[in-house]
C-alpha positions as CSV (number, residue, x, y, z in Angstrom):
1,X,0.0,0.0,0.0
2,X,1.3,3.4,-1.0
3,X,1.0,6.5,1.1
4,X,0.6,9.8,-0.8
5,X,0.4,13.4,0.4
6,X,-0.3,16.6,-1.6
7,X,2.1,19.4,-0.9
8,X,2.1,22.6,-2.9
9,X,0.1,21.0,-5.7
10,X,2.3,17.9,-6.0
11,X,1.2,14.4,-5.2
12,X,4.2,13.0,-3.4
13,X,4.3,9.2,-2.8
14,X,6.0,7.8,0.3
15,X,7.3,4.2,0.6
16,X,7.2,3.2,-3.1
17,X,8.2,-0.4,-3.9
18,X,11.9,-1.0,-4.1
19,X,12.6,-0.5,-0.5
20,X,14.2,2.9,-1.0
21,X,13.0,5.8,1.0
22,X,12.2,8.5,-1.5
23,X,10.4,11.0,0.7
24,X,11.7,14.5,0.4
25,X,12.9,14.7,4.0
26,X,14.9,11.5,4.0
27,X,18.4,11.2,2.7
28,X,17.5,9.0,-0.2
29,X,17.7,9.9,-3.9
30,X,20.3,12.5,-3.2
31,X,21.4,12.5,-6.8
32,X,18.2,14.3,-7.9
33,X,18.7,18.1,-8.4
34,X,16.6,20.9,-6.6
35,X,13.1,21.7,-8.0
36,X,12.8,24.6,-10.4
37,X,11.9,27.8,-8.4
38,X,10.0,29.4,-11.3
39,X,7.8,26.4,-11.7
40,X,7.0,26.4,-8.0
41,X,6.0,30.1,-8.1
42,X,3.9,29.6,-11.2
43,X,1.9,26.8,-9.6
44,X,1.4,28.7,-6.4
45,X,0.1,31.7,-8.4
46,X,-2.3,29.4,-10.3
47,X,-3.7,27.9,-7.1
48,X,-4.2,31.3,-5.5
49,X,-6.0,32.6,-8.6
50,X,-8.3,29.6,-8.5
51,X,-9.0,30.2,-4.8
52,X,-10.1,33.8,-5.3
53,X,-12.1,33.0,-8.4
54,X,-9.8,34.2,-11.0
55,X,-9.4,32.6,-14.4
56,X,-7.3,29.5,-14.7
57,X,-4.3,29.3,-16.9
58,X,-4.7,28.2,-20.4
59,X,-3.5,24.7,-19.7
60,X,-6.1,24.0,-17.0
61,X,-9.3,22.3,-17.8
62,X,-12.8,23.8,-17.1
63,X,-13.7,20.9,-14.8
64,X,-12.0,22.5,-11.7
65,X,-14.2,25.8,-11.6
66,X,-16.2,24.5,-8.5
67,X,-13.5,25.1,-5.9
68,X,-13.1,28.7,-7.1
69,X,-16.8,29.5,-6.6
70,X,-16.8,27.9,-3.2
71,X,-13.9,30.1,-2.2
72,X,-15.7,33.3,-3.3
73,X,-18.8,32.3,-1.3
74,X,-16.7,31.6,1.8
75,X,-15.0,35.0,1.5
76,X,-18.2,36.8,1.1
77,X,-19.7,34.9,4.1
78,X,-16.7,35.8,6.3
79,X,-16.9,39.5,5.3
80,X,-20.6,39.6,5.9
81,X,-20.2,37.9,9.3
82,X,-17.5,40.5,10.3
83,X,-19.8,43.3,9.2
84,X,-22.7,41.9,11.2
85,X,-20.6,41.5,14.3
86,X,-19.3,45.1,13.9
87,X,-22.9,46.4,13.5
88,X,-24.1,44.3,16.4
89,X,-21.5,45.5,18.9
90,X,-22.2,48.9,20.5
91,X,-20.6,50.7,23.4
92,X,-22.4,52.8,26.0
93,X,-20.2,55.6,27.4
94,X,-19.9,56.6,31.0
95,X,-22.8,58.7,32.2
96,X,-25.2,57.4,29.6
97,X,-27.7,54.5,29.2
98,X,-28.6,52.4,26.2
99,X,-32.3,51.7,25.6
100,X,-32.6,48.6,23.4
101,X,-35.7,48.2,21.2
102,X,-36.5,44.9,19.4
103,X,-39.0,45.4,16.5
104,X,-39.8,48.8,18.1
105,X,-40.7,47.3,21.5
106,X,-38.7,48.1,24.7
107,X,-36.4,45.2,25.6
108,X,-33.9,46.5,28.2
109,X,-31.8,49.3,29.5
110,X,-28.0,48.7,29.3
111,X,-25.4,50.2,31.5
112,X,-22.1,51.7,30.4
113,X,-19.7,49.3,28.6
114,X,-19.7,47.1,25.5
115,X,-22.8,45.2,24.6
116,X,-24.2,43.0,21.8
117,X,-27.4,43.4,20.0
118,X,-29.2,41.5,17.1
119,X,-28.7,43.6,14.1
120,X,-30.9,44.8,12.4
121,X,-33.9,43.9,14.4
122,X,-32.6,45.6,17.5
123,X,-32.2,49.4,17.8
124,X,-30.3,51.2,20.6
125,X,-31.1,54.7,21.7
126,X,-28.3,56.3,23.8
127,X,-29.6,58.7,26.5
128,X,-27.3,60.9,28.6
129,X,-28.5,60.7,32.2
130,X,-25.8,62.9,33.8
131,X,-26.0,65.9,31.6
132,X,-27.6,68.9,33.2
133,X,-30.1,70.4,30.7
134,X,-31.2,74.0,30.9
135,X,-34.6,75.5,30.1
136,X,-35.8,79.1,30.2
137,X,-39.3,80.1,31.2
138,X,-40.5,83.6,30.5
139,X,-37.6,84.7,28.4
140,X,-35.1,83.5,25.8
141,X,-31.4,84.3,25.5
142,X,-29.9,84.5,22.1
143,X,-28.5,81.2,20.7
144,X,-28.5,79.7,24.2
145,X,-25.9,82.2,25.4
146,X,-26.9,83.8,28.7
147,X,-24.7,86.8,28.1
148,X,-26.5,87.6,24.8
149,X,-29.5,89.9,24.5
150,X,-32.5,88.6,26.5
151,X,-35.9,88.5,24.8
152,X,-38.9,88.4,27.0
153,X,-41.8,86.0,26.3
154,X,-44.8,87.8,27.7
155,X,-47.1,84.8,27.2
156,X,-45.1,82.8,29.7
157,X,-43.9,85.5,32.0
158,X,-47.0,87.7,32.9
159,X,-48.8,86.2,35.8
160,X,-51.6,87.3,38.2
161,X,-51.0,87.6,42.0
162,X,-53.5,87.0,44.8
163,X,-54.1,90.7,45.2
164,X,-54.9,91.0,41.5
165,X,-51.7,92.6,40.4
166,X,-49.7,91.6,37.3
167,X,-46.0,90.5,37.8
168,X,-43.4,89.6,35.2
169,X,-41.6,86.4,36.3
170,X,-38.6,84.8,34.6
171,X,-37.3,81.4,35.6
172,X,-34.4,79.2,34.7
173,X,-34.8,75.4,35.2
174,X,-32.0,72.8,35.4
175,X,-33.0,69.1,35.0
176,X,-31.7,65.7,34.3
177,X,-33.0,62.4,32.9
178,X,-33.8,60.1,35.7
179,X,-35.4,57.2,33.8
180,X,-34.4,56.7,30.1
181,X,-37.3,54.4,29.5
182,X,-40.0,56.9,30.7
183,X,-38.1,59.7,29.0
184,X,-38.3,58.1,25.6
185,X,-41.8,56.5,25.7
186,X,-44.1,58.2,28.2
187,X,-44.0,61.7,26.7
188,X,-44.0,62.6,23.1
189,X,-42.5,66.2,23.3
190,X,-40.8,66.3,26.7
191,X,-39.5,69.9,26.3
192,X,-42.9,71.3,25.7
193,X,-44.4,69.3,28.5
194,X,-41.7,70.5,30.9
195,X,-42.3,74.1,30.0
196,X,-46.1,73.7,30.5
197,X,-45.6,72.0,33.8
198,X,-43.2,74.6,35.1
199,X,-45.4,77.4,33.9
200,X,-48.5,75.9,35.5
201,X,-46.8,75.4,38.8
202,X,-45.5,78.9,38.7
203,X,-48.9,80.4,38.0
204,X,-50.4,78.4,40.9
205,X,-47.7,79.5,43.3
206,X,-47.8,83.2,42.2
207,X,-51.6,83.1,42.3
208,X,-51.5,82.2,46.0
209,X,-49.1,85.0,46.9
210,X,-49.3,88.7,47.1
211,X,-47.2,91.0,44.9
212,X,-45.1,92.4,47.8
213,X,-44.3,88.9,48.9
214,X,-43.2,87.9,45.4
215,X,-41.0,90.9,44.9
216,X,-39.4,91.1,48.4
217,X,-39.0,88.3,51.0
218,X,-40.9,85.4,49.3
219,X,-38.4,84.5,46.5
220,X,-36.9,81.5,48.2
221,X,-40.3,80.1,49.3
222,X,-41.7,80.6,45.8
223,X,-38.8,78.8,44.2
224,X,-39.1,75.8,46.5
225,X,-42.8,75.5,46.0
226,X,-42.4,75.6,42.2
227,X,-39.8,72.9,42.3
228,X,-41.8,70.6,44.5
229,X,-45.1,71.0,42.7
230,X,-43.5,70.6,39.2
231,X,-41.7,67.4,40.3
232,X,-44.9,66.0,41.7
233,X,-46.7,66.6,38.4
234,X,-43.8,65.2,36.3
235,X,-43.7,62.0,38.4
236,X,-47.4,61.4,38.2
237,X,-47.6,62.0,34.5
238,X,-49.4,59.2,32.6
239,X,-49.3,59.0,28.8
240,X,-52.7,59.9,27.2
241,X,-52.7,56.8,25.0
242,X,-52.4,54.5,27.9
243,X,-54.3,56.3,30.6
244,X,-57.3,54.4,31.8
245,X,-60.7,56.0,31.1
246,X,-62.3,54.6,34.3
247,X,-61.4,52.6,37.4
248,X,-62.8,49.4,35.7
249,X,-60.1,49.7,33.0
250,X,-57.1,49.7,35.3
251,X,-56.4,46.0,34.8
252,X,-56.6,46.5,31.0
253,X,-54.4,49.5,31.3
254,X,-51.8,47.5,33.3
255,X,-51.9,44.7,30.7
256,X,-51.4,47.2,27.9
257,X,-48.5,48.8,29.7
258,X,-46.8,45.4,30.0
259,X,-47.4,44.5,26.4
260,X,-46.1,47.7,24.9
261,X,-43.1,47.8,27.3
262,X,-43.9,51.4,28.4
263,X,-43.2,52.6,31.9
264,X,-46.1,52.8,34.4
265,X,-46.0,56.5,35.0
266,X,-43.7,59.5,35.2
267,X,-41.9,61.6,32.6
268,X,-38.4,60.3,33.4
269,X,-37.2,63.8,34.4
270,X,-35.8,65.1,37.6
271,X,-35.6,68.8,38.4
272,X,-32.3,69.8,39.8
273,X,-32.7,73.5,40.5
274,X,-35.2,76.3,39.8
275,X,-33.7,79.8,39.7
276,X,-35.8,82.9,39.9
277,X,-34.0,85.2,37.5
278,X,-36.3,88.2,37.8
279,X,-39.6,89.2,39.3
280,X,-40.9,92.7,38.6
281,X,-44.0,94.6,37.6
282,X,-44.7,95.1,33.9
283,X,-42.8,97.8,32.1
284,X,-45.7,100.1,31.8
285,X,-46.1,100.5,35.6
286,X,-42.5,100.2,36.7
287,X,-42.1,104.0,37.4
288,X,-45.2,104.0,39.6
289,X,-44.0,100.8,41.3
290,X,-40.6,102.4,41.9
291,X,-42.3,105.3,43.6
292,X,-44.2,102.8,45.8
293,X,-41.0,101.0,46.7
294,X,-39.3,104.3,47.5
295,X,-42.3,105.3,49.8
296,X,-42.1,101.9,51.5
297,X,-38.4,102.4,52.0
298,X,-39.0,105.9,53.5
299,X,-41.6,104.4,55.7
300,X,-39.2,101.8,56.9
301,X,-36.4,104.4,57.4
302,X,-38.7,106.6,59.5
303,X,-39.8,103.6,61.6
304,X,-36.1,102.8,62.2
305,X,-35.4,106.4,63.1
306,X,-38.4,106.5,65.5
307,X,-37.2,103.2,67.1
308,X,-33.7,104.6,67.5
309,X,-35.1,107.8,69.1
310,X,-37.4,105.8,71.4
311,X,-34.4,103.6,72.4
312,X,-32.5,106.8,73.2
313,X,-35.2,108.8,75.0
314,X,-36.9,106.1,77.0
315,X,-33.8,105.2,79.1
316,X,-33.3,108.9,79.8
317,X,-36.9,109.4,80.9
318,X,-36.7,106.3,83.1
319,X,-33.5,107.6,84.6
320,X,-35.1,111.0,85.3
321,X,-38.1,109.4,86.8
322,X,-36.0,107.3,89.1
323,X,-34.0,110.4,90.1
324,X,-37.1,112.3,90.9
325,X,-38.5,109.4,92.9
326,X,-35.3,109.4,94.9
327,X,-35.4,113.1,95.3
328,X,-39.0,113.0,96.5
329,X,-38.1,110.2,98.9
330,X,-35.1,112.3,100.2
331,X,-37.3,115.4,100.5
332,X,-39.9,113.4,102.4
333,X,-37.2,112.2,104.8
334,X,-35.9,115.8,105.1
335,X,-39.4,117.3,105.8
336,X,-40.1,114.6,108.3
337,X,-36.8,115.1,110.1
338,X,-37.2,118.9,110.0
339,X,-40.7,118.7,111.4
340,X,-39.6,116.4,114.1
341,X,-36.7,118.8,114.9
342,X,-39.1,121.8,115.1
343,X,-41.4,119.9,117.3
344,X,-38.7,118.9,119.7
345,X,-37.4,122.5,119.7
346,X,-40.9,123.8,120.5
347,X,-41.1,121.3,123.4
348,X,-37.8,122.6,124.8
349,X,-39.0,126.3,124.4
350,X,-42.2,125.4,126.2
351,X,-40.2,124.0,129.1
352,X,-38.1,127.2,129.2
353,X,-41.2,129.4,129.0
354,X,-42.7,127.6,131.9
355,X,-39.6,128.2,134.0
356,X,-39.0,131.9,132.9
357,X,-41.8,133.4,130.9
358,X,-40.6,137.0,130.6
359,X,-37.1,136.1,129.5
360,X,-38.3,133.6,127.0
361,X,-40.9,136.0,125.6
362,X,-38.2,138.7,125.1
363,X,-35.9,136.2,123.5
364,X,-38.5,135.0,121.1
365,X,-39.3,138.6,120.2
366,X,-35.7,139.5,119.5
367,X,-35.1,136.4,117.4
368,X,-38.2,137.1,115.4
369,X,-37.1,140.7,114.7
370,X,-33.6,139.5,113.8
371,X,-35.0,137.1,111.3
372,X,-37.2,139.8,109.8
373,X,-34.7,142.6,109.7
374,X,-32.0,140.4,108.3
375,X,-34.0,139.8,105.1
376,X,-35.1,143.5,104.6
377,X,-33.3,146.7,103.7
378,X,-32.8,149.1,106.7
379,X,-32.2,152.8,107.0
380,X,-31.4,154.1,110.5
381,X,-32.0,157.8,111.2
382,X,-31.3,159.6,114.5
383,X,-34.4,161.6,115.5
384,X,-33.3,162.8,118.8
385,X,-34.9,166.0,119.9
386,X,-32.8,169.1,119.6
387,X,-31.0,167.9,116.5
388,X,-31.6,170.4,113.8
389,X,-29.8,168.5,111.0
390,X,-31.7,168.1,107.8
391,X,-31.8,164.5,106.8
392,X,-32.0,163.7,103.0
393,X,-33.1,160.3,102.1
394,X,-32.3,159.4,98.4
395,X,-35.1,156.9,98.1
396,X,-34.7,156.6,94.3
397,X,-31.1,155.5,94.7
398,X,-31.9,153.1,97.5
399,X,-34.6,151.4,95.4
400,X,-32.3,151.2,92.3
401,X,-29.5,149.7,94.5
402,X,-32.0,147.1,95.8
403,X,-33.1,146.2,92.4
404,X,-29.6,145.8,91.1
405,X,-28.7,143.6,94.0
406,X,-31.7,141.5,93.5
407,X,-30.9,141.1,89.7
408,X,-27.3,140.2,90.5
409,X,-28.3,137.5,92.9
410,X,-30.8,136.0,90.3
411,X,-28.2,136.0,87.5
412,X,-25.3,134.5,89.4
413,X,-27.4,131.7,90.7
414,X,-26.8,132.5,94.3
415,X,-29.2,132.3,97.2
416,X,-32.8,133.3,97.0
417,X,-34.1,136.8,97.7
418,X,-35.3,135.7,101.1
419,X,-31.8,134.5,102.0
420,X,-30.1,137.8,101.0
421,X,-29.9,140.8,103.3
422,X,-29.3,144.2,102.0
423,X,-28.6,146.8,104.6
424,X,-28.3,150.4,103.5
425,X,-27.1,152.8,106.1
426,X,-26.7,156.4,105.3
427,X,-23.9,158.1,107.1
428,X,-24.9,160.9,109.4
429,X,-23.3,164.3,109.1
430,X,-23.0,164.5,112.8
431,X,-20.7,162.1,114.7
432,X,-22.8,162.6,117.8
433,X,-25.8,160.9,116.2
434,X,-23.8,157.9,115.3
435,X,-22.4,157.5,118.8
436,X,-25.8,157.8,120.4
437,X,-27.3,155.1,118.2
438,X,-24.4,152.8,119.1
439,X,-25.1,153.4,122.8
440,X,-28.8,152.6,122.4
441,X,-28.0,149.3,120.7
442,X,-25.6,148.4,123.5
443,X,-28.2,149.1,126.1
444,X,-30.7,146.9,124.3
445,X,-28.2,144.0,124.2
446,X,-27.5,144.4,127.9
447,X,-31.2,144.2,128.9
């Protein structure tokens, strides 16, 4: 039995009869020369042309065309398989989600990374769930640039307050996609729905607030209420085509939801932040409103000034009242002590009067005159008989001197008029008169 092997188009026979080893790798038949290199290259080229479907050489027969056609089909199949694999593989980037649809029906939501689908019956929609989207309510900035000229949209911005005033409100909303499935299937035009929901929530919130509250201290409360109400509406949103008409159709609705692969409810959006860009009266009444604001500021300023004055004057008044109360208490103690002293003095005088009535009476008389004369002006004239001197009393000068003394005491803040004593004594022209008056006074003091 002979063993043959085809190598490079040649049928090589091993172990032929004769006992000699004529295989190309053994050492036998060493006298045969090397094969022709051109012949080997020519045969290789012919085989390669046959494999890729090219025409055979002229010496070849037409019976070997089958292997060439099979090679073409195999190449086409391999290329088609590679193209299908390339089209079936898709990659979901970080921060995104892939929503797979098979024959238009929701199949699954894929996470970031490489995935495989059945092309072409599967379609993949890539949704960015980390991107913060921006929407303007009540105004539009040119080409999405906030620094560009701002154009007001009065249809969205003009709203009515609780006190029946019109206010121009402009909002900026930042939101993200929370559920790609609901985002793609539950709402047809999500941008329009978002604007309508935000506008409706804003009108409801503004309609429950007064204009002064909206324009002054109520901005933060209004923004939080708008965000909360809008998110509640978006989360409870049910597609109109799948919404049950009655309670009895809820089971049918649930079954239809499961068949179509659509989410139960919700728009698939999450509101991140609501910014109140501006809130002011309409342009036609801004001047009048500015005057109102100015008057309100003046009112507040006057209130603050009045409060500061009250804080300044009330402590002073309280201090003066306390001082007067203390003075009254001191005066009370003084009067009581003085009265008690006068009473005890009178008791002692009474005891003295009982012991020596005449002396006590004379003493009381002299003390009384001393007290009276010490507070009055005095003019002493010697009227002794036999004196023929003419006495001239300049009464006008005496009165003027008294008035000037009284005025000087009042202006300098000295003692009262009752405590001052002004004694005017006219000198006598005769020394004898003066000596006699002195003698009379001495005699009175002795007695």
